[in-house]
VEXPAMI-275125 format. One record per residue: residue in three letters; x, y, z of N, C-alpha, C in turn. Coordinates in steps of 0.02 Angstrom, whole numbers, plus 32768, in hexadecimal, padded with zeros to 4 digits. Layout:
BEGIN
AlaXYZXYZXYZ/...
This chain:
BEGIN
Unk437E54F0DF6443BB5519DF6D43B4555DDF50/Unk43C9558EDF7843C455D3DF67440D55EBDF53/Unk44125611DF1F444F562EDF0844505678DF0E/Unk448E5696DF17449256DADF18448656FADED8/Unk4480573BDED54474575EDE9744B25756DE6A/Unk44A7575DDE2944E75753DDFA45175787DE07/Unk45565772DE05458F57A1DE0A459657CDDDCB/Unk45B05808DDCF45BC582FDD9546045821DD75/Unk46305808DDA4467157F4DD88467257AEDD6C/Unk468857A0DD3346845764DD0F46C65749DCFC/Unk46D4570BDCFA471356EBDCEC472D5701DCA4/Unk476E570ADC9947835721DC57477856E1DC25/Unk476E56F7DBEC475B56C5DBB4479956A1DBA4/Unk4798565EDBB347CA5631DBA447B355F7DB74/Unk477055F0DB6B475255BFDB44472255E0DB13/Unk472155CADAD646F055DDDAA546C555A3DA94/Unk468455ACDA9346535572DA8646265583DA4A/Unk461A554FDA2345EF555AD9EB45B15528D9F7/Unk45775541D9F7453C551ADA01451C5522DA41/Unk45135560DA5244F15576DA8E44AD555BDA98/Unk44A0552CDAC6445B550FDACC445754F2DB12/Unk442254D0DB1D441354B7DB5D444A5481DB74/Unk44605454DB4A448C5422DB5F44CF5441DB73/Unk44E95472DB4745275495DB5C452354B3DBA0/Unk44EB54CCDBAF44E254F3DBEE44DC54C7DC2A/Unk44C25485DC1C44BA545ADC4C44F7542ADC58/Unk4528542DDC2A455B53FFDC2C45A35423DC2F/Unk45BB5438DBFA45FD5458DBF646005498DC25/Unk45D154C2DC1E45CC54FFDC4345CA54ECDC8E/Unk45A454BDDC9E459A54A5DCE845DC548ADCFE/Unk46015461DCD846455446DCEA4672547EDCFB/Unk467254B3DCCD469D54ECDCD1468D5513DD0E/Unk464D551ADD1E463A553FDD5A4653551ADD9B/Unk464D54D9DD9C466554B4DDD446B054BADDDD/Unk46D254BADDA5471D54C1DDA647315507DDC0/Unk470E5539DDA84719557BDDC1470E5585DE07/Unk46D6556BDE1D46C6556DDE6846FA554BDE90/Unk4717551BDE76474D54F7DE9B4792551ADE9D/Unk47985552DE7547D55574DE714806554EDE4D/Unk47F8553CDE0A48265509DDEA48675527DDD6/Unk489854FCDDD348D9550DDDB648F154D5DD8C/Unk48C954BFDD5D48D65480DD3749025491DCFD/Unk491154CEDCED493D54DBDCB6497B54BDDCB3/Unk49A154BBDCEE49E1549BDCF349D9544BDCEE/Unk49A15432DD0E499153E9DD0A498053CFDCC3/Unk496453FBDC9F495453E9DC59498753F1DC29/Unk49C3540BDC4149FB540EDC124A00544CDBEE/Unk49D7547FDC0249DB54C2DBD849E754F6DC0A/Unk49D55535DBF349E25570DC1849B8556DDC5C/Unk49D3558CDC8E49B2558FDCD0496A55AEDCC8/Unk493A5590DCE848F555A6DCE148EE55ECDCFF/Unk48C45611DCEB48B05651DD0548925645DD44/Unk48AD5664DD7B48915658DDBE484E567ADDCB/Unk483756A3DD9847F456C5DD9B47C25695DD7B/Unk47D9565ADD6647A5562ADD4847A55628DCFD/Unk477F55FFDCE6477255F4DC99472F560FDC85/Unk47305642DC5B46F35659DC4046E4563BDBF8/Unk46A65639DBE646915622DBA446755654DB7B/Unk46885661DB3D46695688DB0B463E5657DAE3/Unk45FC5653DAEE45D35623DAD045AA5642DA93/Unk45B1561FDA5A45955639DA1A455C560DDA08/Unk45225626D9F144EA55FED9DD44FC55DBD99A/Unk44DA55A2D98844E6557CD94C44BF559FD911/Unk4480559AD914445555B3D8D8443655F4D8DE/Unk441655FFD91343F1563FD91E440E5663D95D/Unk440756A4D964442356C9D99A43F556C7D9D6/Unk43BD56A6D9D4438B56AEDA0643A2569DDA4E/Unk43CA5668DA5643E05651DA9B44145687DAB6/Unk443B56A6DA87446A56DBDAA1444A5718DAB2/Unk4412572BDA9243ED5765DAA043D15763DAE2/Unk43B05727DAF54395571EDB3543C5571DDB6C/Unk43FB56FBDB5F443156F8DB974457573BDBA1/Unk4463575CDB69448657A1DB6B445E57CFDB98/Unk441B57CCDB9143F257FBDBB843F757F3DC02/Unk441157B5DC1A441A57AADC5D4464579FDC71/Unk449457BDDC4A44D857B7DC5444F25772DC52/Unk44D15748DC2744E75704DC1C44E556D6DC58/Unk44C656EDDC9144BB56C5DCCA447A569EDCC3/Unk44765661DCD8443C5639DCD544385608DD0D/Unk43FF55ECDD1743F255BBDD4D43F45574DD31/Unk441B5547DD57441A5504DD4343EF54DCDD77/Unk43B954C0DD67438E5499DD8E439C5450DD88/Unk43B2542FDDBE43BA53E7DDC0437D53CCDDDA/Unk435D539FDDAD43185383DDC0431E533BDDD0/Unk432A5330DE10432B52EADE2442E852CCDE38/Unk42E2528DDE4042A45269DE52427F5289DE95/Unk42AD52A2DEC0429252C0DEFB42855307DF00/Unk4296532FDECD428D5373DEC942C25394DE9E/Unk42BA53D9DEA242EA5400DE74431D5429DEA6/Unk43565433DE8843875460DEA4439F548FDE6F/Unk43BD54C8DE7F43CE54F8DE4D440A551DDE62/Unk442E5536DE2E44695561DE3B4471558EDDFA/Unk449455C3DE0C449B55F5DDD244E255E1DDB2/Unk44E355E4DD6F451F55D2DD4E45385615DD27/Unk45795623DD3545915662DD1F45D45654DCF7/Unk45DF5613DCE0461C5608DCBA461D561FDC70/Unk45DE562CDC5845D7564ADC1645DD5697DC1F/Unk461856B2DC0E462156F9DC1846045726DBE8/Unk45F55709DBAB45D45730DB7645B35702DB45/Unk456E5712DB36454C56EBDB0545475719DAC1/Unk455556EFDA8B455D5712DA4F453756F6DA13/Unk45265721D9E74500570AD9AB453556E2D97D/Unk452356A6D96B45535680D9434558569ED8FD/Unk452F56C6D8EB452F56E6D8A34561571BD8A2/Unk457A5733D8DA45AB576DD8DC45F05751D8CE/Unk4603574FD890463F572DD87746785750D892/Unk467D5792D89546B657B5D8AC46C557A9D8F6/Unk468C57A7D91C4693579AD96546AD574FD96F/Unk46945725D94A46AC56DCD94D46F556D8D942/Unk470756F5D906475656F2D8F6477D5711D930/Unk4769574AD944478F576FD97B4794573FD9BB/Unk475A5722D9CD475C56F6DA07478A56B9D9FC/Unk478A5695D9C747B8565DD9BE47FB5673D9BD/Unk480F56B1D9A1484E56C8D991487056E3D9D4/Unk484456EDDA08485E570BDA46489356DFDA63/Unk48D056F8DA74490356D2DA9348F256B1DAD4/Unk48C456D3DAF748B156BCDB3C4886567CDB33/Unk486A5673DAF8483D5638DAF1486555F8DAE8/Unk485355C8DB1248785584DB0D4853554BDAF0/Unk480A5553DAEB47E0551BDAD847AB5534DAAF/Unk47965511DA7D47555517DA5B472E54D5DA63/Unk46F254E1DA8046C754A7DA87468B54ADDA57/Unk466C5476DA4946375471DA1746025440DA2F/Unk45C05458DA2A4588542EDA29455F543DD9E9/Unk45625411D9BD4546541ED975450E53EAD965/Unk451253B2D97D44E75376D96545035354D92A/Unk44ED5316D91D450852F1D8E444FD5313D8A4/Unk44BE532ED89744AC534CD85844D75388D849/Unk44EA53AED881451253EAD879455953DCD855/Unk457653A2D86345B55394D84145AE5385D7F7/Unk45755375D7E44569536BD79C455353A9D772/Unk454053DFD79C452F5415D77B4567543DD754/Unk4551545BD71F45845482D6F5456854C9D6F0/Unk459654F3D6D74583553AD6CF45AD556AD701/Unk45AB55A8D6F345CF55D5D71E45BD55D8D768/Unk458355C7D779456955C5D7BA45735586D7DD/Unk458A5552D7BB4593550FD7DF45CB550FD80E/Unk45C654E1D83D45F654DED877463B54D5D85D/Unk464A54AAD831468A549FD81546AB54DDD7F9/Unk468454FDD7CB469E5538D7AD46AF556CD7E0/Unk46845574D811468D55A6D84646CD5598D86F/Unk46D15557D87E470D5540D8A4474E5550D87D/Unk4751553DD83F4790554AD81547985596D80F/Unk476655BDD80C47695608D805478E561ED844/Unk47785606D87C4791561ED8C047D9560BD8C7/Unk47EA55CBD8B4483455B3D8B8485C55DBD889/Unk484155EBD84F486D5610D8204880565AD842/Unk484C5676D861485656B6D883488756B0D8C2/Unk48865678D8E048B55669D91448FC5666D8FC/Unk4905563FD8C449455637D8A2495E567ED88F/Unk493056A6D86C494556EAD855495C571AD890/Unk493B570BD8CC494B5739D905498A5721D927/Unk49A656EAD91149E356D0D93549D256B7D97E/Unk4995569ED98649845683D9C6499D563DD9D4/Unk49A25628DA1049C555E5DA1A499155ABDA10/Unk49A6556EDA1C4982552EDA0F49435530DA3A/Unk4914550ADA2348D05509DA3A48B154C4DA38/Unk488554B1DA6B48635473DA65481C547EDA4C/Unk48055450DA1F47C15451DA0A479D5414DA25/Unk47685421DA47474753EBDA7046FD53E0DA56/Unk46F753A7DA3846AF5395DA2446865375DA5D/Unk464D5393DA6C46235379DAA545E1535CDA84/Unk45E55340DA4D45A75326DA29459F52DEDA33/Unk456552C2DA294556527DDA3145605253D9F5/Unk45A2524ED9E245B15223D9B145F85205D9BC/Unk460551C9D9A5464451A8D9B9468251CED995/Unk46B851CAD9BA46F551E8D9A246EC522FD988/Unk46CA5253D9AE46B35297D99946EF52C5D98D/Unk472952BCD9B7475F52E4D9A8477C52D4D95E/Unk47855297D95047995280D908476C529BD8D8/Unk472A5297D8E246FD52B4D8B1470552FBD8A1/Unk47115325D8DB471F536CD8D4475F5379D8B0/Unk47965353D8C147D5535CD8A447CF534CD858/Unk47AF5319D84447AB5307D80047845340D7D7/Unk474D5359D7F847255390D7DB474C53CAD7CD/Unk477353E1D8024799541DD80047D55415D7CC/Unk47F853DCD7CE482D53CFD7A0481153D0D752/Unk47D953B0D74E47BF53AED70847AD53F1D6F0/Unk478F541FD718477B5465D70547BB548FD6FF/Unk47F0547FD723482A54AAD71D485D5492D6E9/Unk484A545CD6C1487D5439D698488F5467D65F/Unk48625498D64D487454C2D61548A554FAD624/Unk48B654FCD66548E7552CD67F49205504D6A2/Unk495254EAD681498754C0D69E49AC54DED6DA/Unk49B7551FD6DB49D9553ED71149AB553ED751/Unk496B5549D748493D5548D77D493754FDD79B/Unk493554D0D769492E5488D77F496B5471D7A6/Unk49A8548BD79549E15480D7B549E2549ED7FB/Unk49C854DBD7FF49C254F8D847499254D6D872/Unk495854C2D852492A549AD87D49465459D898/Unk496B5436D86A498A53F8D88049BB53FFD8BB/Unk49DF543DD8B74A115449D8EA49F65466D92B/Unk49BF5485D92A49A754AFD95E495F54A4D980/Unk493B5476D96148FA5467D97748F05420D98D/Unk48DA5419D9CA48CF53D4D9E7488253C9D9E2/Unk486D538FD9CB482A5380D9C54815534DD9F9/Unk47EE535DDA2C47E15331DA66479F5312DA59/Unk47A052CEDA65476052ABDA63474052A4DAA6/Unk46FF52A8DAB146E252A5DAF1469E5274DAEA/Unk468C525BDB22464D523ADB2B46265265DB59/Unk45E65278DB4745C352A8DB76457E5284DB83/Unk4566528FDBC145275276DBD34507529EDC09/Unk44CE52BDDBF944A052DDDC2B446252ECDC08/Unk442852D0DC1E43E952DBDC0343D65326DC17/Unk43C05348DBE143AA538DDBE74365539ADBC1/Unk43305392DBE042F5539BDBC042E353E8DBB6/Unk42B153F4DB8742A15433DB7A4285545BDBB9/Unk4296549CDBBB427D54C4DBF2423554DBDBE8/Unk420E54DEDC1D41C654F2DC1841BD5534DC3E/Unk41865555DC33417D5591DC59417A5586DCA8/Unk4163554CDCBB4161553CDD0241A75537DD1F/Unk41D95521DCF2421C551FDD0B423B5564DD17/Unk4222559BDCF5423855DDDCFF421C55F2DD43/Unk41E155DCDD5441C755EEDD9941ED55CBDDCF/Unk41FF558DDDC442295564DDF6426D5585DDFD/Unk4285559BDDC942CA55BEDDCD42CB55F5DDF9/Unk42965623DDF4428E565DDE1B4281564CDE65/Unk4259561ADE71424A5600DEB6428955EADED8/Unk42B255C8DEB242F055A4DED2432A55D5DEDA/Unk432D5607DEA9436D5632DEAE435B5678DEBC/Unk431E5690DEAE430F56D4DEB7432356FEDE78/Unk434056DDDE42435556FBDE08432156F3DDCF/Unk43055726DDB542D65723DD7F42F7570EDD3B/Unk42F556CFDD2D431E56B6DCF442ED56A4DCBA/Unk42FC56C8DC8342D356B7DC4442EC5677DC22/Unk43285658DC3943425625DC14436555F2DC43/Unk434055D4DC6F435E559FDC9A4362555FDC74/Unk438B5533DC8B439754F2DC6F438854BBDCA2/Unk435F548CDC8A43515451DCB543775415DCA3/Unk439353F0DCD143BA53B2DCC443B15382DCFB/Unk43CB5345DCF243C95315DD25440C531DDD51/Unk44055301DD8C44405309DDBC447C52E4DD9C/Unk447452AFDD7944AC5285DD6144D052B0DD27/Unk450F52A7DD20453752C0DCE845745295DCDF/Unk458B528FDCA045C9526EDC9345ED5291DC59/Unk46315293DC61465952B1DC2B469C528ADC2B/Unk46AF526CDBF646EE5247DBEC47125267DBB0/Unk4753527ADBBA4776529EDB8747B85278DB78/Unk47CD527DDB38480E5262DB21482B5291DAEF/Unk486A52A8DB03488A52D7DAD348B2530DDAFD/Unk48DB5335DAD94907535FDAF548EA53A7DAFD/Unk48FE53CCDB2E48E95413DB384928543DDB38/Unk4945544EDB004988546FDAFF498B54B0DB23/Unk495354D5DB2D49565516DB5049305513DB92/Unk492654D7DBA9490954D0DBF148BC54C9DBEA/Unk489E54BADC21485454AADC27483F54B4DC6C/Unk47FE54BDDC7747E654C2DCBF47EB547BDCDA/Unk47E75477DD1D47EE543CDD4447A95417DD44/Unk47905404DD0F474D53E5DD07474853A6DD33/Unk477F5387DD47477E5348DD6F47565355DDB3/Unk475A5390DDCB473B53A1DE0B46ED5399DE05/Unk46D65399DDCC468C538FDDBD46805346DDA7/Unk46B3531DDDA146AD52D6DD9246BF52C4DD4A/Unk46DC52F2DD2746F652DEDCDF472E52AEDCE4/Unk47365284DCB74769524FDCB54791525DDC75/Unk47D3525ADC7E48055260DC4348265218DC37/Unk481F51FEDBFB483351BEDBEC485E51BFDBAE/Unk48835187DBA348AD5180DB6548825168DB2C/Unk4853513EDB3848265120DB0347E05126DB13/Unk47B95156DAEF47775164DAFF47465130DAE1/Unk475A5109DAB2472B50DADA89470550A8DAB5/Unk4723508DDAE946F65063DB1146BD5087DB38/Unk46D150C8DB4D469950EBDB6E46655105DB40/Unk46745111DB0346435123DAD0461650E4DAC3/Unk463750A8DABF460E506FDAB245DF505EDAE8/Unk45F95067DB2845CF505BDB6545935089DB61/Unk459C50C5DB4F456050F5DB51452F50E2DB15/Unk454A50D2DAD9452250C2DAA544FC5081DAB1/Unk451A504CDACF44FA500FDAD144CE5004DB0F/Unk44D75032DB4244AF502EDB8144805069DB7F/Unk449150A5DB84446650E1DB88443E50E9DB49/Unk446250F4DB0E44445103DAD1441B50CCDAB7/Unk4435508EDAB9440E5055DA9E43CF504EDACE/Unk43DC5057DB0E43A25051DB3D436A5084DB2C/Unk438150BDDB1B434F50F6DB07432750DDDACB/Unk434C50C0DA96432A50A9DA5A42F65073DA68/Unk430F5040DA9242E15008DAA342A4501EDAC2/Unk42AD504EDAFA4270506ADB1642445096DAEA/Unk426550BADAC0423B50E7DA98421550C3DA64/Unk42305091DA4142065071DA0D41D15044DA2A/Unk41E7501DDA5E41B44FF2DA7E41815013DAA6/Unk419B504ADACA41705075DAF64139509CDACB/Unk414F50B7DA93411E50DADA6940E450A9DA4B/Unk40FD5069DA3D40CC503EDA22409A5027DA5A/Unk40B0502FDA9940865022DAD24062505FDAEF/Unk4065508FDACD404250D1DAE3406350F7DB1B/Unk40A150ECDB2640CA5112DB5140E75151DB38/Unk40EF5186DB5F410451C3DB47414D51D7DB58/Unk416451BBDB9341A551D7DBAD41D55196DBC0/Unk421051A4DBCD423E516DDBE142215152DC25/Unk4211517BDC5341F65168DC9841BB513BDC8A/Unk418B514FDC5E414E5126DC54416350DFDC37/Unk419250DEDC0941A750A3DBEB41C55075DC22/Unk41EC5094DC50420C5069DC8341DD5053DCB3/Unk41A3506DDCB9416B5057DCE641485022DCCA/Unk414D5010DC89412D4FE1DC6241574F9DDC6A/Unk413C4F68DC8741634F2ADC8B417E4F0FDC4D/Unk41554F15DC17416D4EF5DBD541AC4F1CDBB9/Unk41A64F63DBBE41DF4F8DDBA7421B4F83DBD5/Unk42134F81DC1942494F77DC46426B4F33DC41/Unk42474F00DC3942624EBFDC2A428F4EBCDBEA/Unk42724EDFDBB4429A4EDDDB7942D44F06DB80/Unk42D84F3DDBA143124F61DBB143474F38DBD8/Unk43304F16DC0B435E4EF2DC32437D4EB5DC05/Unk43544E9DDBD643724E69DBAE43A44E8BDB7C/Unk43984EC7DB6443C74EE6DB38440D4EEFDB5B/Unk44064F09DB9844454F14DBC1446B4ED4DBCA/Unk44454EA1DBDA44664E5CDBE8448A4E4BDBAA/Unk446F4E56DB6E44904E43DB3344CF4E6BDB23/Unk44CE4EA8DB3745084ED4DB2945414ECADB5C/Unk45354EB0DB9545674EAADBCA45A74E7EDBB2/Unk459B4E49DB9145D84E20DB8846034E39DB50/Unk45ED4E6CDB2B461B4E89DAF4462F4ED0DB07/Unk462A4EDFDB4646454F22DB5C46844F14DB85/Unk46B34F3EDB7946F74F32DB9946FC4F54DBE2/Unk46C94F40DC0D46CB4F5EDC5046BA4F28DC80/Unk46DA4F28DCC046C94EF4DCEA46834EFCDD04/Unk46684EC6DD2C46254EC2DD4146164EFEDD73/Unk46434F12DD9F46344F45DDD046264F87DDA9/Unk46504F98DD7946434FD6DD5645FC4FD1DD2D/Unk45F24F9ADD0F45B24F96DCEA45764F92DD17/Unk457F4F77DD54454A4F72DD8345384FBBDD99/Unk456E4FE4DDA445625026DDBB45445053DD83/Unk455A5045DD45453C506DDD0B44F1505CDD07/Unk44E2501DDD08449A5007DD00446F501EDD3B/Unk4488501BDD7644615034DDAF44525081DDA4/Unk448350A5DD8C447850EADD7F444750F7DD47/Unk444A50CEDD15441B50D6DCDC43D350C2DCF4/Unk43C65092DD1A43855081DD37436B50BDDD58/Unk439050D8DD87437E5113DDAC4369514EDD81/Unk4397515ADD4E438A5193DD21434B518BDCF6/Unk4348514EDCD7430D5140DCB042CB5144DCD6/Unk42C95132DD14428F512DDD3E42785172DD5E/Unk42A851A3DD55429651E3DD6E42615209DD47/Unk42245208DD6241EC521DDD3C41EA5269DD38/Unk4213528ADD60421552D2DD5D423E52F2DD26/Unk426452C4DD06428552D7DCC6425C52BCDC8E/Unk423C52E8DC68420E52D5DC31423A52CADBF5/Unk4251528FDBE6427A527DDBA94247525ADB7C/Unk4230527CDB4941FB5265DB2342125232DAF0/Unk41EC51F9DAE441FE51C7DABD41F851DADA72/Unk41CE5207DA6041CA521CDA16420B523CDA05/Unk42295263DA3542685285DA2042A2524FDA1A/Unk42A35223DA4942D651F1DA4542D151C6DA09/Unk429351BAD9F042865188D9B9429951A9D976/Unk42A751EBD97242B6520CD93542FA51F0D916/Unk42F651F1D8D6433B51DED8B4435A519AD8C4/Unk43285165D8CD43415125D8DE4370510AD8AD/Unk43675118D870438F50FFD83643DA5113D83F/Unk43E8514FD86244285161D86D44445146D8B0/Unk441B5140D8E3442D512AD926443850DED92F/Unk440850B8D90E44085070D9204447504CD906/Unk4464505DD8CF44A25035D8BC44D7503BD8F5/Unk44DC5072D91B45115079D94E44F7505CD98F/Unk44B75069D9A0449E5051D9DE448B5007D9E7/Unk44704FE8D9AA44584FA4D9AF44834F79D980/Unk44884F88D94144AD4F5AD91244F44F4CD927/Unk45154F82D947455E4F72D95C455E4F40D990/Unk452C4F3CD9BD45274F0FD9F0451E4EC6D9D6/Unk44F34EC3D9A144E54E85D98145244E6ED95E/Unk45484E9AD93945884E84D91B45BB4E6CD94E/Unk45C14E8FD98545EF4E7CD9BC45DD4E33D9D6/Unk45A04E28D9DF45874DE9D9FA45994DB5D9C9/Unk458C4DC0D98945984D90D95345E94D81D951/Unk460C4DB6D95546574DAFD95446744D89D98E/Unk464C4D8BD9C846664D65DA0746494D25DA05/Unk46244D0ED9D546044CCAD9D545CC4CC5DA04/Unk45AB4CFFDA14456C4CF7DA4545334CF0DA1A/Unk44FF4CD6DA4044BE4CD0DA1944A24D15DA04/Unk44774D10D9D644554D4DD9C044304D74D9F7/Unk44374DB3D9F944184DD8DA2A43CD4DE7DA1D/Unk43A14DC6DA4043584DCADA3843424E15DA44/Unk435C4E33DA7543484E7BDA89435E4EA7DA53/Unk43974EA3DA2F43AA4ECAD9FA437F4EC7D9C0/Unk436E4E85D9B1433F4E79D97542F84E94D987/Unk42E34E91D9C742A64EABD9D9429F4EF7D9CD/Unk42D94F17D9E242D84F62D9D942D14F75D992/Unk42F64F51D96542F14F5ED91C42AA4F54D902/Unk428C4F1BD91C42474F0ED90742184F44D91C/Unk42204F5DD95A41F54F95D97342014FCFD94B/Unk423A4FE2D9364249501DD90A42285014D8C8/Unk42224FDDD8AD42064FCFD86C41B74FDDD875/Unk419D4FC8D8A741584FD6D8AE414A5021D8C0/Unk4178503DD8E341745087D8F3417550B1D8B0/Unk419A5099D87F41A250C1D83E415B50C0D81E/Unk41315097D82F40EE5098D80940B850C1D82F/Unk40D050E1D86340A2510BD88F40A95154D87C/Unk407B517CD88F407E51C5D88440A951E9D8B6/Unk40C851C4D8E240FC51E0D912414251E0D8F8/Unk414B51B9D8C0418E51ADD8A541A851F4D887/Unk41E95200D899420C5238D88242525223D871/Unk425D5207D833429851E9D82142A551F4D7D6/Unk42BE5233D7C442C75239D77A42F0520AD758/Unk431E51F1D777434B51BCD759432D517BD749/Unk42F15172D76942C85133D75642875146D738/Unk427F5180D71B423E5190D6F9422A515FD6C3/Unk425D5150D69742475121D65B423550DFD67B/Unk425C50C3D6AE424C5083D6CB420C5084D6E9/Unk41F950BDD71041B450BCD730417C50BAD701/Unk418550DED6C8415250E1D6984146509ED672/Unk417A5074D67241715030D64C41604FF9D67F/Unk41665008D6C041594FCCD6ED41134FB6D6EA/Unk410A4F70D6ED40CE4F52D6F540D64F1CD728/Unk40BD4F2AD76840CA4EFED7A140A94EBAD799/Unk407F4EAFD76A40654E6CD75F409A4E3FD73E/Unk40CD4E5FD71F41054E38D70441404E42D734/Unk41434E22D76A41714E2FD7A241B74E1FD78A/Unk41C34DECD76842094DD7D75042254E11D726/Unk41FD4E26D6F242134E59D6C042204E98D6E5/Unk41F74EA9D71941FD4EE8D73B423E4EE8D766/Unk42484EB1D78842884EA8D7AF42C44EAFD782/Unk42C64E8FD74F43054E90D720430F4ED1D705/Unk42D84EF2D6F242DF4F35D6D442F94F64D709/Unk42E24F5ED74942F94F8CD77E43424F80D78E/Unk43574F40D791439D4F31D7A343CA4F49D769/Unk43B54F43D72A43DE4F5AD6F243E94FA5D6F5/Unk43B94FCBD71143BE5014D71C43EF5021D74F/Unk43EA4FFAD78844195006D7C4445C4FF1D7B7/Unk44654FBBD78C44A34F9ED77E44AD4F97D72F/Unk44BC4FCCD70F44C24FC6D6C545064F9FD6B9/Unk45054F77D680453D4F53D670453F4F0ED692/Unk45724EE9D69945754EA6D6B5455E4EAAD6FA/Unk45374E7BD711451F4E79D753454F4E5CD780/Unk45584E78D7BD45874E5CD7EE45604E43D82C/Unk45204E4CD82A44F54E35D86944DF4DE7D854/Unk44E24DD6D81744D34D93D803448D4D82D7FE/Unk447E4D4CD7D744374D35D7C944134D21D80A/Unk44354D09D839440E4CF6D87A43F24D35D89B/Unk44124D6CD89943F84DA4D8B943BF4DBDD88E/Unk43C64DBDD849438B4DD5D82243504DA8D82D/Unk43594D67D83343204D3DD84343004D4AD883/Unk432C4D61D8B6430D4D71D8F942E64DB5D8F8/Unk42FF4DE2D8CB42D34E1ED8C342914E11D8A4/Unk428D4DDED87442524DCBD85142234DABD889/Unk42424D7CD8B442194D5CD8E541FB4D92D91C/Unk42284DC1D92A42104DF4D95D41DA4E22D93D/Unk41E14E30D90441B24E58D8E0416E4E33D8DE/Unk416C4DF8D8CE41304DCCD8D0410D4DCDD914/Unk413F4DBDD94841254DBCD98B41044DFDD99F/Unk41244E36D99741094E73D9A740C44E82D986/Unk40BE4E6DD94740864E7ED920404D4E4BD931/Unk405A4E10D94B40294DE0D95540144DCFD9A0/Unk403E4DE4D9CF402E4DD0DA1240114E05DA39/Unk40074E43DA1A3FE94E79DA4240144E97DA7A/Unk40574E96DA7040834EB0DAA740874EFBDA9F/Unk40674F16DA73405E4F61DA6E400E4F6CDA69/Unk3FF84FA7DA823FB34FB0DA893F904FB9DA42/Unk3F5B4F94DA393F354F9DD9FA3F1C4FE7D9F0/Unk3F065002DA243EE65046DA163F1C5077DA05/Unk3F545070DA1D3F8B509EDA0D3F9F5096D9C4/Unk3FA65057D9AE3FBE504BD9613F865061D936/Unk3F4A5056D94D3F14506AD91B3F0E50B6D913/Unk3F1A50D9D9453F1B5128D9403F59513FD91A/Unk3F8F5117D9213FD0512BD9043FD25115D8B9/Unk3FA550ECD8A73FA350DCD8593FD350A7D847/Unk3FDF5072D872400C503ED85D3FEE5017D823/Unk401A5009D7ED40064FEDD7AF40124FA0D7B6/
């Protein structure tokens, strides 16, 4: 698909974003572009001020370094979005980011959030970013911007977290309220004027390569130094109020729901858990990407077993789950999206409690048998920790102490790290982890040459 040259006229800034990166440009900025192209008038429908008929522009601020803003600003914040399907690439120019800004420019940030025309602040920070402290941290910057908005007398605003963690709106709300608690007047203003919206986001966005820049030029005729590559699939589920209006993101497929928790659980237990399963088993079998793991019958069968164990504890009917799983099979098998297992395998000690142990707890609570596939994923992670591919600071002490010749001790130590305090998965699940660990180590279900070079102990 060929796109016209970038327009010089840009939509007025109505959204401020923190965390300018590839995912934001493949997801929220894309949804906003589609809404703008449709000529949205969602402000009245969203219960706020009428939307600007000239569209919704984004002032996008970088998180840690100004690099992304420098590159984008040099090309008027226009960039190419390449959708990489199994059958080929398509591309379009995205112009919803009206201005790309250095996140370190505190005065510009405050002015942007305080602007009365701005109705929404969106965030893509990552889990670790919410725990960061200091003047440059996301929470401090957000409170600083809201204080400036209060001082400017601007109207109510929605803060929308687009990060991959459960109840992200509540997480941001608690972070902001905690940081503002030393200023009771500001805290009262936030409680009265700021809506915190929770969202579930999903779109795989691999790193851009030099070849992708060539493809962007071939498809659009636009010499783009910062194209973004993503899969054709995207999903966005939102829950919360937009007191000053919002774009008509529905035209791009966004869903607005009263309760987002079931959708978060579905993503964690199907997509994210599936990624973890393929990552740990796939790496042990010498695979490098999700698509390679999907092509391996051992990994694929383990994934299907994992999904089958999650189905009875998810609050969706069979038709919706069938559609979701069909989409996941297609996405995971798309070899043209290089989603690398080493990246997915990082920080398992933070990810596995939500992705795997929560399913085990739900099955135990429902009186269902122990999930063998969940236990196998934990066992594969334990082995992964003993390889030189492991990147899991939260499990560094555990990894240093593991001796896989003592499978029972290794399994119990790993479960104690994942579930500190009283166990809710139960002794039967722990016993199954031990059994799966022994089986993986003894039956050769991962390649010996790979584990030898990775230094399995």
